[in-house]
C-alpha positions in Angstrom: -27.9 15.8 99.7 -28.4 14.4 103.2 -29.7 11.4 105.0 -30.5 11.4 108.7 -30.9 7.6 109.2 -28.6 6.4 112.0 -26.1 3.6 111.5 -27.7 0.1 111.6 -24.8 -1.6 113.2 -22.0 -0.1 115.3 -19.9 2.9 114.8 -19.6 6.2 116.6 -22.7 8.4 116.7 -22.2 10.3 113.5 -25.0 11.8 111.3 -25.5 9.4 108.5 -25.5 11.9 105.7 -23.4 13.3 102.8 -22.5 16.9 103.5 -19.9 19.0 101.7 -19.0 22.3 103.4 -15.9 22.8 101.3 -14.6 21.5 98.0 -12.7 18.3 98.3 -10.0 18.7 99.5 -10.7 21.4 102.0 -8.0 23.7 103.5 -7.2 21.5 106.5 -7.0 18.4 104.3 -4.7 20.3 101.9 -2.4 21.1 104.8 -2.1 17.4 105.7 -1.6 16.4 102.1 1.3 18.9 101.9 2.9 17.5 105.0 2.4 14.0 103.5 4.2 15.0 100.4 7.2 16.2 102.4 7.3 13.3 105.0 5.8 10.2 103.3 7.5 8.1 100.6 6.0 8.9 97.1 5.2 5.3 96.6 2.5 5.5 99.3 -0.3 7.0 97.2 -3.9 7.8 98.2 -7.3 7.7 96.5 -9.3 10.3 98.4 -7.7 13.7 99.1 -8.9 14.2 102.6 -7.7 14.1 106.2 -10.0 11.6 107.9 -10.9 12.4 111.5 -13.9 10.1 112.2 -15.9 7.3 110.6 -18.8 5.1 111.4 -21.9 3.6 109.9 -21.6 4.5 106.2 -19.7 7.8 106.4 -16.1 9.1 106.7 -15.8 12.7 108.1 -12.8 14.8 107.3 -10.9 17.6 109.1 -12.9 20.3 107.2 -16.2 19.0 108.4 -17.2 17.2 105.1 -19.1 13.9 105.5 -18.4 11.5 102.7 -20.4 8.3 101.9 -18.0 5.4 102.2 -18.4 2.8 99.5 -14.9 1.3 100.1 -14.7 0.2 103.7 -11.0 0.8 103.7 -10.8 -2.0 101.0 -13.3 -4.3 102.7 -11.8 -4.0 106.1 -14.5 -2.2 108.2 -17.3 -4.5 107.2 -18.7 -4.6 110.8 -18.7 -0.8 110.7 -15.9 1.6 111.6 -15.3 1.8 115.4 -18.0 -0.8 116.1 -18.8 -0.3 119.8 -18.0 -4.0 120.7 -14.7 -3.8 118.9 -13.8 -0.5 120.6 -14.6 -1.9 124.1 -12.6 -5.1 123.4 -9.6 -3.0 122.2 -9.8 -0.7 125.2 -10.0 -3.6 127.6 -7.2 -5.5 126.0 -4.8 -2.6 125.7 -5.3 -1.8 129.4 -4.2 -5.3 130.3 -1.1 -5.7 128.1 -0.1 -4.6 124.6 2.3 -7.5 123.7 4.1 -10.5 125.0 4.7 -12.3 121.7 2.5 -15.4 121.5 5.6 -17.5 120.8 7.0 -16.5 124.2 4.0 -16.2 126.5 0.7 -17.4 125.0 -2.6 -15.7 125.8 -6.3 -16.7 125.5 -7.5 -14.3 122.8 -5.2 -15.8 120.2 -6.6 -19.3 120.9 -10.1 -17.9 120.9 -9.6 -16.5 117.4 -8.2 -19.8 116.2 -11.1 -21.7 117.6 -13.6 -19.4 115.8 -11.8 -19.7 112.5 -11.5 -23.5 112.8 -15.3 -23.6 113.4 -16.4 -21.2 110.8 -14.2 -21.9 107.8 -15.7 -24.3 105.2 -15.6 -28.0 105.9 -16.3 -30.2 109.0 -12.8 -31.8 109.1 -10.3 -31.1 111.9 -8.7 -27.8 111.5 -6.0 -25.6 113.0 -5.0 -22.0 112.5 -1.9 -19.7 112.8 -2.2 -15.9 113.1 -0.2 -13.3 111.3 -0.2 -9.5 110.5 -1.4 -9.0 107.0 -3.1 -10.8 104.1 0.2 -11.1 102.2 1.9 -12.6 105.2 -0.9 -15.1 105.5 -0.6 -16.1 101.8 3.1 -16.5 102.1 2.8 -18.7 105.1 0.1 -20.8 103.4 2.5 -21.5 100.6 5.2 -22.4 103.1 2.9 -24.8 104.8 1.8 -26.4 101.5 5.4 -26.9 100.4 6.3 -28.4 103.7 3.4 -30.8 103.7 3.8 -32.0 100.1 7.6 -31.9 99.8 7.0 -30.1 96.5 8.0 -26.6 95.4 5.8 -25.3 92.5 2.8 -23.1 93.1 0.1 -22.1 90.6 -1.7 -18.7 90.7 -4.1 -17.4 88.1 -4.6 -14.5 85.7 -6.0 -11.4 87.3 -4.8 -12.6 90.8 -3.9 -10.3 93.6 -2.2 -11.9 96.6 0.0 -9.2 98.1 3.2 -7.0 97.9 5.9 -9.2 99.5 8.4 -10.8 97.2 6.6 -14.1 97.0 3.1 -12.6 96.8 4.2 -10.2 94.1 5.2 -13.3 92.1 1.7 -14.7 92.7 0.0 -11.4 91.8 -0.8 -10.9 88.1 -0.9 -7.2 87.7 2.4 -5.4 87.0 1.4 -1.7 87.7 1.5 -0.6 90.4 2.3 -3.7 92.3 5.3 -5.4 90.6 6.9 -3.1 88.1 10.6 -2.5 88.9 10.6 -4.6 92.0 11.9 -8.0 90.7 13.4 -10.5 90.5 10.6 -12.4 92.1 10.4 -15.7 93.9 10.9 -18.8 91.8 8.7 -21.8 91.1 5.5 -19.7 90.7 3.5 -20.3 87.6 0.4 -18.7 86.1 -2.7 -20.4 84.7 -5.8 -18.9 83.0 -8.7 -18.1 85.2 -12.4 -18.1 84.5 -13.5 -14.6 83.3 -17.0 -15.3 81.7 -17.4 -11.7 80.5 -14.2 -11.8 78.5 -13.4 -15.5 77.8 -17.0 -16.7 77.0 -16.2 -20.2 78.4 -18.2 -22.4 80.7 -16.8 -23.3 84.0 -15.9 -26.8 82.8 -14.2 -25.4 79.7 -12.2 -22.8 81.6 -11.1 -25.5 84.2 -10.1 -27.9 81.5 -8.0 -25.1 79.9 -6.3 -24.3 83.1 -5.7 -27.9 84.1 -4.3 -28.8 80.7 -1.7 -26.0 81.0 -0.8 -27.1 84.6 -0.3 -30.7 83.6 1.8 -29.9 80.5 3.9 -27.0 81.7 4.4 -27.9 85.4 3.3 -31.4 86.2 1.2 -32.5 89.1 4.0 -34.3 90.8 5.9 -31.0 91.1 3.0 -28.9 92.3 2.6 -28.1 96.0 -0.4 -25.8 95.8 -2.9 -24.0 93.7 -4.0 -20.6 95.1 -7.0 -18.5 94.0 -9.4 -15.9 95.3 -12.9 -17.5 95.0 -14.0 -14.1 93.6 -11.0 -12.2 92.3 -10.7 -8.8 94.1 -8.1 -6.4 92.6 -8.5 -8.3 89.3 -12.0 -6.8 88.9 -14.4 -8.7 91.2 -14.4 -11.5 88.7 -16.9 -14.2 89.5 -15.9 -17.6 88.0 -18.3 -19.5 85.8 -20.3 -22.2 87.6 -18.3 -25.4 88.0 -14.8 -23.8 87.5 -13.7 -23.9 91.1 -15.2 -27.4 91.9 -13.3 -28.8 88.9 -10.0 -27.3 90.0 -10.6 -28.5 93.6 -11.4 -32.0 92.4 -8.2 -32.1 90.3 -6.1 -30.9 93.2 -7.6 -33.7 95.4 -6.9 -36.3 92.9 -3.3 -35.2 92.5 -2.3 -34.5 96.1 -2.1 -30.8 95.5 -3.0 -28.3 98.3 -5.9 -26.0 97.3 -5.6 -22.6 98.9 -8.6 -20.2 98.9 -7.4 -16.6 99.4 -10.4 -15.2 101.2 -8.6 -12.0 102.4 -11.1 -9.8 100.6 -14.1 -12.2 100.2 -14.2 -13.4 103.8 -16.3 -12.5 106.8 -19.8 -12.0 105.4 -18.7 -9.7 102.5 -20.3 -11.9 99.8 -23.4 -12.7 101.8 -21.8 -16.0 103.0 -19.3 -16.1 105.8 -16.7 -17.2 103.2 -17.1 -17.0 99.4 -16.0 -20.7 99.0 -19.4 -21.7 100.4 -21.1 -20.0 97.5 -19.3 -22.3 95.0 -19.7 -25.5 97.0 -15.9 -25.9 97.6 -14.0 -26.9 100.7 -10.4 -25.6 100.5 -7.5 -27.3 102.2 -6.2 -24.0 103.5 -7.9 -20.6 103.8 -6.2 -17.3 104.2 -8.0 -14.4 105.9 -7.4 -10.8 106.9 -9.1 -7.4 106.1 -12.6 -7.8 107.8 -11.3 -10.2 110.5 -10.7 -7.6 113.2 -12.8 -4.5 112.5 -9.8 -2.5 111.3 -7.0 -3.8 113.5 -4.1 -5.6 111.7 -4.6 -9.3 111.8 -4.5 -12.3 109.4 -4.7 -16.0 109.5 -4.1 -19.3 107.8 -6.7 -22.0 108.7 -6.7 -25.4 107.3 -6.7 -29.2 107.6 -5.0 -30.1 110.8 -2.7 -32.6 109.2 -1.5 -30.0 106.7 -1.2 -27.2 109.3 0.8 -29.6 111.6 3.3 -30.6 108.9 5.6 -27.6 109.8 8.2 -28.1 112.5 8.0 -26.3 115.8 9.2 -22.7 115.4 8.6 -22.8 111.6 5.6 -20.5 111.8 5.2 -17.3 113.7 6.5 -13.7 113.8 7.0 -11.2 116.6 3.7 -9.4 116.2 1.6 -12.3 114.7 -1.7 -12.5 116.6 -1.1 -9.4 118.6 -3.4 -9.5 121.7 -5.2 -6.2 121.0 -5.9 -7.3 117.4 -7.1 -10.7 118.6 -9.5 -9.1 121.1 -10.8 -7.0 118.2 -11.2 -10.1 116.1 -13.2 -12.0 118.7 -15.6 -9.0 118.9 -15.8 -8.7 115.2 -16.4 -12.3 114.5 -19.1 -12.4 117.2 -20.7 -9.4 115.4 -20.7 -11.2 112.0 -22.4 -14.2 113.6 -24.9 -12.4 115.9 -25.7 -9.1 114.3 -27.4 -10.4 111.1 -24.6 -9.2 108.9 -24.8 -12.1 106.4 -28.4 -11.1 105.6 -27.4 -7.5 105.7 -24.7 -8.1 103.0 -27.3 -9.7 100.8 -29.7 -6.8 101.3 -27.1 -4.2 100.4 -26.0 -6.4 97.4 -29.6 -6.4 96.2 -29.7 -2.6 96.2 -26.3 -2.3 94.5 -27.2 -4.8 91.7 -30.6 -3.4 91.1 -29.4 0.2 90.6 -26.3 -0.7 88.6 -28.2 -3.1 86.4 -30.8 -0.4 85.8 -28.0 1.9 84.7 -26.6 -0.8 82.5 -29.9 -1.1 80.6 -29.6 2.5 79.4 -25.8 2.9 79.2 -23.9 0.4 77.1 -20.6 1.7 78.6 -21.4 -0.6 81.5 -20.3 -3.9 80.1 -21.1 -6.1 83.1 -22.4 -5.8 86.6 -21.2 -8.7 88.8 -20.4 -9.8 92.3 -22.0 -11.4 95.3 -23.5 -9.9 98.4 -22.0 -6.5 99.3 -19.1 -7.1 96.9 -20.3 -5.8 93.6 -18.6 -4.2 90.6 -19.3 -2.5 87.3 -16.9 -3.0 84.4 -16.7 -0.1 81.9 -16.0 -0.6 78.2 -16.0 1.0 74.8 -19.4 -0.1 73.5 -18.2 -0.2 69.9 -15.3 -2.6 70.6 -15.8 -4.1 74.1 -12.3 -2.9 75.0 -11.7 -1.9 78.6 -12.3 1.9 79.2 -9.9 2.8 82.0 -10.1 6.5 81.3 -13.9 6.6 81.8 -13.6 4.5 84.9 -11.1 6.9 86.4 -13.1 10.0 85.5 -16.3 8.6 87.1 -14.5 7.7 90.3 -12.8 11.1 90.6 -16.1 12.9 89.9 -17.9 10.8 92.6 -15.2 11.5 95.1 -15.4 15.2 94.4 -19.1 15.0 95.2 -18.5 13.3 98.5 -18.7 9.6 97.6 -15.7 7.3 98.2 -15.4 4.7 95.4 -12.5 2.5 94.5 -11.4 1.3 91.1 -9.8 -2.1 90.3 -9.4 -4.5 87.5 -6.4 -5.9 85.5 -7.3 -3.2 82.9 -8.2 -0.5 85.4 -11.8 -0.4 84.1 -13.8 -1.5 87.1 -15.4 0.4 89.9 -15.9 -1.8 93.0 -18.5 -1.3 95.7 -17.7 -2.4 99.2 -20.0 -0.6 101.6 -19.8 -1.2 105.3 -22.5 -3.6 106.3 -23.6 -1.0 108.8 -24.6 1.4 106.0 -28.3 2.5 106.0 -30.2 1.8 102.8 -30.9 5.4 101.9 -27.3 6.4 102.2 -26.3 3.6 99.8 -28.9 4.7 97.4 -27.7 8.3 97.6 -24.2 7.2 97.0 -25.3 5.4 93.9 -27.2 8.4 92.7 -24.0 10.4 92.8 -22.1 7.7 90.9 -24.9 7.6 88.3 -24.7 11.4 87.9 -20.9 11.2 87.6 -21.3 8.6 84.8 -23.9 10.6 83.0 -21.7 13.7 83.0 -18.9 11.9 81.1 
């Protein structure tokens, strides 16, 4: 039940093992959850019923002394490893200097340094500029603002199975009603939806899926009315859906030919998660605008829009910003995190972890027809669960497997438009043997259902 291998990259000095000294949740965690029920709005739910007190490498430790294997990374946020030493030092140094001035009032170097790194690392060798914000949803909303300003058009196309955030505009872009949209309308106008490429369910080639989408866009919206098309290169909350080869390049080519801004939402796929610095690289596309967040700052809240300089500069002075956007402490964390992605071998590490994930899950699939598909890139891998007789999504099985794994000390997250996907997002600092043990637990949970 345990592994003593130390963390490969970063994190506090925590034993890298799964260890359960109480049932989940233990008594101290139960106390916190009771307080949460009394003090925190019911709409703020939780997946794992613990009180987290420490995390690093591939584990999260709770207040009862349980050590859980972390296959979620706080939804792809702690990719460099929780409390990475370089990030901790950068935060400590920054917070001792100043906590805030508002970059729009008194600029500081760390904001510019993050922008410079993003301009250099995002796909394409064209001139780029960046603007920093607080969350992925805020980045998406500002990318749409920028595209509308640049084109002078209003309409925006998002895709089936999309997730782009929880603000009013990004709820409109998001495809899934529960729990993200139901009861919260009316939503922002001039947002339209097109079919995405979902090879497991639509059976279409990339060219066929793109032609279907483009035909709908041309007939129902019209290119002359369209400011932007936005898509996650690999759809996250929708189920880690990898589009068929050729789908994204065809959409990008159509956007280029029609003066439409192509926005790649790399909030979940960015920063080494897929084995490339950005997932767009895997599909050979160069977006006009890229939105980033999650893994950018090692757990500190930060987001960005990066794109072609002429598009980014279309907005009038004062049109972009926000009181906390590009907070100096978060920016310092981002500089340290991005340096770690570049210098700590994390691209290769994501591919190595992905190899372990796919090999084990595909082995399970061979003997269990309830696993309809294993898919993903790098350390962003998912298993879709189905009824073998009909191919219909099996959300009940998915939920049962996830809950059983969590009860045995392995943090896993579900996703998918139909709620029938388990996604695997291990920190890139996780030791191999700990990942294998976590997958053993998931396999046992599946076998028990």
